[in-house]
C-alpha positions, 0 to 999 in steps of 0.5 A, spaced: 284 849 586 287 851 579 292 846 581 288 840 583 284 841 576 290 841 572 293 835 576 286 831 574 287 833 567 294 831 567 291 824 570 286 823 565 290 825 559 295 820 561 290 814 562 287 816 555 294 815 552 295 808 556 289 806 553 291 808 546 298 806 545 298 807 537 296 815 538 301 816 543 306 813 539 304 817 533 304 824 537 311 822 540 314 821 533 310 828 531 313 831 537 320 829 535 320 831 528 318 838 530 324 838 535 328 836 530 326 841 525 327 847 530 334 844 532 336 844 525 333 851 524 337 853 530 344 850 527 343 853 520 341 860 523 347 860 527 352 857 522 350 862 516 349 868 521 355 868 526 360 863 524 361 862 516 360 869 513 365 868 507 359 868 502 356 874 505 358 880 501 353 885 504 356 883 511 362 887 514 368 883 515 365 877 512 371 874 510 372 872 517 370 865 519 369 861 525 370 853 525 364 849 527 368 843 529 366 836 528 363 834 522 361 841 520 368 843 521 371 838 517 366 840 512 369 847 512 376 844 512 375 841 506 371 847 503 377 851 504 382 845 501 378 846 495 379 854 495 387 853 496 387 848 490 384 854 486 377 853 486 375 860 488 368 860 484 365 854 488 358 855 492 361 854 499 354 853 502 352 848 497 359 845 497 358 845 505 351 842 505 354 836 500 360 834 504 356 835 511 351 830 509 356 825 506 361 825 512 355 823 516 354 817 513 359 813 517 356 816 523 349 814 521 351 807 520 354 807 527 348 810 530 344 804 527 348 799 530 350 802 536 345 806 539 338 805 536 334 805 530 329 811 532 335 815 534 338 813 527 332 815 523 331 822 526 338 823 526 338 822 519 332 827 518 336 832 522 342 832 518 338 832 511 334 838 514 341 842 516 343 841 509 337 844 506 336 850 511 344 852 510 343 852 503 336 856 504 337 861 510 342 865 507 343 873 506 341 873 499 334 869 500 333 872 507 335 879 508 333 880 515 339 875 516 344 879 513 342 885 518 342 881 524 349 878 522 352 885 520 349 888 527 353 882 531 359 883 527 360 890 527 358 891 534 361 885 537 366 882 532 369 875 533 367 875 540 360 876 540 359 871 534 363 866 538 358 867 543 352 867 539 354 861 535 356 857 541 349 858 544 345 856 537 349 850 536 349 848 543 341 849 543 341 845 537 344 839 540 341 840 546 334 840 543 336 834 539 338 830 545 332 832 549 328 827 545 333 822 544 336 823 538 342 827 535 344 833 531 348 828 527 356 829 526 360 828 532 354 829 536 353 821 534 360 819 536 359 823 543 352 821 544 355 814 543 361 814 548 357 818 553 352 812 553 357 807 554 361 811 560 354 813 563 356 821 563 355 827 560 356 829 552 358 836 552 366 834 554 366 829 549 364 833 543 370 838 545 375 833 545 373 830 539 373 837 536 380 840 538 383 837 532 379 840 527 380 847 530 387 846 529 387 844 522 382 849 520 387 855 523 393 852 520 389 852 513 386 859 514 393 861 515 396 858 509 390 861 505 394 868 507 398 867 500 395 870 494 388 868 493 388 867 485 393 862 485 393 855 489 401 855 490 403 860 495 408 865 493 408 870 498 405 871 505 400 875 508 403 876 516 397 880 518 392 875 515 395 869 518 396 872 525 388 874 525 387 866 523 391 864 529 387 869 533 381 866 531 382 859 534 381 862 541 374 864 539 373 858 535 375 854 542 370 859 546 364 858 541 365 850 543 366 851 550 359 855 550 356 850 546 358 845 551 355 849 557 349 849 553 348 842 552 350 839 559 345 844 562 339 842 558 341 835 556 340 832 563 339 825 561 346 823 564 346 827 570 345 823 576 342 825 583 343 822 590 336 822 594 337 821 601 330 821 605 329 821 613 322 818 614 319 814 620 315 809 615 319 803 614 315 801 608 317 807 604 323 803 601 319 798 598 314 803 594 320 806 592 323 800 588 316 798 586 315 805 582 323 807 580 327 802 576 333 803 581 335 800 587 335 803 594 339 802 601 335 803 608 339 804 614 336 805 621 338 811 625 335 815 631 333 822 631 338 826 636 333 831 638 327 826 638 330 820 640 325 816 636 327 811 631 328 813 624 329 810 617 334 813 612 333 811 605 338 812 599 337 812 592 341 814 586 336 816 580 337 820 573 335 828 574 329 827 569 326 822 574 328 826 580 321 830 580 317 824 580 321 821 585 320 827 590 313 828 588 312 820 590 316 821 597 312 827 599 305 824 597 307 818 601 310 821 607 309 829 608 313 829 614 319 826 611 326 830 610 329 829 603 336 832 601 338 831 594 346 831 591 348 832 584 353 827 582 359 828 577 359 820 576 357 813 578 360 806 578 357 800 578 350 797 575 345 803 574 339 802 569 338 807 564 332 807 559 335 805 553 335 809 547 330 806 541 
């Protein structure tokens, strides 16, 4: 009974939204902004609490840093270069925030031209929010953040920090992708490539981040010389070895982030749905409701000896539930099997990103 009432409420709400398109669009923009803000908070928290503890003197082992990869990692690399040049008194969080924003500008232009205007505007909002939150969410401003960072760092070390940072960063990107925007940086480029190739996003982020990780490890090792001089006259072998060991944890961080992104972001996941039915008109209904083609094959049931119709359709995973509900409603006796596909080739309609 409760399920029937809930379905009736959903139907009335949907019909009301169709009659009020301006209200529907406004609520959609508001929801996107909320998700964008939560995404930015997730990244800023993960970055300041688990990745870059260099400015957190109250956090045990705070000198150890993990490289973020992408534009975030490039910003870290540039900040490290400034320190190698002798700028030891710079505000790392402020420098990182400024560089993060500047480096996103060309990628924002790519998004505007190659993806969509709504995507670009909300991505820019997310980038601005990340830049602000990274500066605000510090140990000095929020003491509980330091307690969390200290607990994880002392009890789990770099391994725990890599895992938690990967979850936070992956969740940040996945939430943004969920509402058809991005968290900026390399995510824009990865999203652009994934749209063109019609495949998952996470693996492209990992490939694009590899160079940054290696560069950060090399520069960190170079930073093992005297800290008060831009010219390295000595070499701290222990520090350099530690820097290279952290390349492993940075790679682990990015792997965890990729898994989280590809688990939550289902836009580019394809599913093959095969239906065995005794209703020959089911195919016409499927192509009338779904934006995809279908194939019908006539067969015979081995047990019953009766004629059966086999329909095959490929859809996106976010369309799957609606498709299954439609099939079960029109033919409750149908047999349905669903297979996840790794890739499809040929013409396949994807709802465009605005």
